[in-house]
C-alpha positions as a Markdown table, in Angstrom:
| # | Residue | x | y | z |
|---|---|---|---|---|
| 1 | Met | 4.7 | 11.4 | -0.9 |
| 2 | Lys | 4.8 | 9.5 | -4.2 |
| 3 | Ala | 4.4 | 5.8 | -3.6 |
| 4 | Thr | 6.3 | 4.4 | -6.5 |
| 5 | Gly | 9.5 | 2.6 | -7.5 |
| 6 | Phe | 9.0 | -0.2 | -5.0 |
| 7 | Gly | 11.7 | -2.1 | -6.9 |
| 8 | Arg | 14.3 | 0.7 | -6.3 |
| 9 | Val | 14.1 | 1.0 | -2.5 |
| 10 | Lys | 15.6 | -1.1 | 0.3 |
| 11 | Leu | 13.0 | -0.1 | 2.9 |
| 12 | Asp | 10.0 | -2.0 | 4.0 |
| 13 | Val | 7.4 | -0.6 | 1.5 |
| 14 | Ala | 4.3 | -2.0 | 3.4 |
| 15 | Lys | 5.5 | -0.6 | 6.7 |
| 16 | Thr | 6.3 | 2.8 | 5.2 |
| 17 | Leu | 2.9 | 3.0 | 3.5 |
| 18 | Glu | 1.2 | 2.2 | 6.7 |
| 19 | Gln | 3.2 | 4.8 | 8.7 |
| 20 | Val | 2.7 | 7.6 | 6.1 |
| 21 | Ala | -1.1 | 6.9 | 5.8 |
| 22 | Ala | -1.5 | 6.8 | 9.6 |
| 23 | Lys | 0.3 | 10.1 | 9.9 |
| 24 | Asn | -1.5 | 11.8 | 7.0 |
| 25 | Pro | -4.0 | 9.9 | 4.8 |
| 26 | Thr | -3.9 | 12.7 | 2.2 |
| 27 | Ala | -0.1 | 12.5 | 1.8 |
| 28 | Leu | 0.2 | 9.4 | -0.5 |
| 29 | Val | 0.0 | 9.5 | -4.2 |
| 30 | Phe | 0.5 | 6.2 | -6.1 |
| 31 | Gly | 2.5 | 6.0 | -9.3 |
| 32 | Thr | 3.7 | 3.2 | -11.5 |
| 33 | Asp | 7.3 | 4.5 | -12.1 |
| 34 | Ile | 7.0 | 3.2 | -15.7 |
| 35 | Pro | 9.4 | 2.7 | -17.5 |
| 36 | Ser | 11.4 | 1.9 | -14.3 |
| 37 | Thr | 14.6 | 2.2 | -16.2 |
| 38 | Arg | 16.8 | 2.4 | -13.0 |
| 39 | Ala | 15.0 | -0.3 | -11.0 |
| 40 | Glu | 16.3 | -3.8 | -10.4 |
| 41 | Arg | 12.7 | -4.8 | -10.5 |
| 42 | Pro | 10.3 | -2.7 | -12.7 |
| 43 | Phe | 6.7 | -1.9 | -11.8 |
| 44 | Met | 4.5 | -4.9 | -11.4 |
| 45 | Ala | 0.7 | -5.1 | -11.1 |
| 46 | Ser | 1.4 | -6.7 | -7.6 |
| 47 | Asp | 2.5 | -3.2 | -6.5 |
| 48 | Ile | -1.1 | -2.1 | -6.8 |
| 49 | Asp | -2.2 | -5.2 | -4.9 |
| 50 | Leu | 0.3 | -4.4 | -2.2 |
| 51 | Val | -1.1 | -0.8 | -1.7 |
| 52 | Glu | -4.7 | -2.2 | -1.6 |
| 53 | Lys | -3.7 | -4.9 | 0.9 |
| 54 | Val | -1.8 | -2.6 | 3.2 |
| 55 | Leu | -4.0 | 0.4 | 3.2 |
| 56 | Gly | -7.4 | -1.1 | 2.7 |
| 57 | Thr | -10.1 | 0.0 | 0.3 |
| 58 | Asp | -10.7 | 3.5 | 1.5 |
| 59 | Leu | -7.1 | 4.6 | 2.0 |
| 60 | Ala | -6.0 | 2.9 | -1.2 |
| 61 | Ala | -8.7 | 4.9 | -3.1 |
| 62 | Lys | -7.2 | 8.1 | -1.6 |
| 63 | Ala | -3.7 | 7.2 | -2.8 |
| 64 | Phe | -4.9 | 6.1 | -6.3 |
| 65 | Trp | -7.6 | 8.7 | -7.0 |
| 66 | Asp | -8.5 | 11.3 | -4.4 |
| 67 | Asn | -5.1 | 12.6 | -3.4 |
| 68 | Pro | -3.7 | 12.9 | -6.9 |
| 69 | Arg | -6.9 | 14.8 | -8.0 |
| 70 | Ala | -6.5 | 17.1 | -5.1 |
| 71 | Leu | -2.8 | 17.6 | -5.7 |
| 72 | Tyr | -3.3 | 18.5 | -9.3 |
| 73 | Lys | -6.5 | 20.4 | -8.6 |
| 74 | Ile | -8.7 | 18.2 | -10.9 |
| 75 | Lys | -12.4 | 18.4 | -10.2 |
């Protein structure tokens, strides 16, 4: 699941991140959604902070680095 476009959704982003990570920690891939042309609120650096706060250091590292590298088969 691509965790991006937080300004485009009406759901509780933090709760959704928690639920997905609890179900499958390898499922989340973070993205900025830049240029965010359809978003009421474009990407903000605080989106990164939210992911780190909700998931904690280890799971956030998976979403930012490990999971995308595995998805795109980057060694």
